[in-house]
C-alpha positions, 0 to 999 in steps of 0.5 A: 150261641156260639159256635167255634170252628177248630181249624186252620181253614175256615174258608173250607166251602162247607165250614164258610156256607156254614158260618154265613147261615149261622151268623145272622143269629149266632156268634161264630169264631174261629180257633186254629189249634196249630198256630202259636206255641206251647198246647193249644189248650192254654188259650182256651178260658174253661170259664168262657168256653163256646156252646158247641165246637166243630173240629176239622181238623186231626193234628195231635195239638187239636186233639189235645185241644178237643180232649181239653175242652170235653174235660171242661164239659164243652161239646166237641164234634166229633169227640177226640177219641172217634177223630183219633181212632179214624186216623188208624187204620188198623185200628178201624179195620179192627173195630170196624170187623168185630162189630159185624161191619163189612169191612175190607180185611186188612193186616198190618205191616210195621214198615213198608220196607218190612214187606219187602225184607221179609219176602212177605208173599202177598196175593196180588193185587192189593193195596197198600196205604199208610197205616196212619190216615193223613193228607198225602199219605200213602194209598197204592196198587201193588201188583207185583214184586217190583212194584212193591220195591218201587215203593218201598224206595220212598216209604220204606220206613212207612207203617202199612196196612195191606188190604186184598184189591177187590175188582171194581168199575173204579168208582168209589161210592162216598157217602157222607153223614151230618147229624141226620143227613145223607149225602152221595157222590160217585168219585173217580178212585185213585187206583183207577185210570184217568176218567173224563169226570172225577165225579158223578152224581148218586142220588141217595133215594137210588141206594139201597136200604141195606146200603144206608143201614151199613153207613148208619151203623158206622156212626154208631160204632166208631162214635162219629156224627159228622163223617164219610164212608168210602164203599164198594160194590161187590155184586150188590153188597156194601164193602167199606174200604175208608172212614173218615171223621169231619169230611170237606163234603164239598157241593153237596146241596143241603150239607151246610144246612144239615151242619148247621142244624146239628151244631145248633142243637148241640149247642142247645143241648138237644143233641149229645155228641156220641162216645165211643163206648166203653170196648171200642176204646181199645181199639185205639190207636197203639204200636204197629204190630208185625202182619 
């Protein structure tokens, strides 16, 4: 089998370990959609496609390449449409809530400065996040107008979403799904005070069945095969605060094996990458609207 990694970082621990498992019997290639000039799709010969592509990158060039590959019949994990949807926190919240998932209530502002300029009445505390998920984006707790104005001094033109802060113990429940396998850990929230440890073990067997049902339902609704879900414990019930396509899943025993199995099953045609339902496509990225 030919497995192609769409990534600028094939040395990422999950990808490197997966490559090591695959290479004794299969061919693993790497294609960085950000390398070179011009459309990345031009670097792919439609007559010589790999058996499966694993997309651990979310840039516009990577998404365009993934669409090109899909149009030529190549399986991509995750699909371009599903990956792009998870980058728009407004679309993410709307789709999750419309599907009945327990997602935190979310409103949208065209830019952070709009909240200051219109003197928007926020029931503090709230969490303000960049609307478009990316590395080093904005995620901050706001307790008063002074804090909001302070953020606006740096992020005034940033499109944002606003979510009511949910009281919690400062530890996020991080769950990851690769095919049929689920992994989990506690991770210290970036909104909480520093703690001695940033992570704590969270055995999947200790999670209530309804929590696992919610996490698996996310994959169905968002058409994801490799994804992460951030949850808070609200009086014993799960509350989703974020969803990520193809996260790192670092340090989880069995994760490289799960990704290897999923890649080979997909390459052999025994697994079809999930695709967004017709109605779900309507929640894709679009212009920002006022809160």
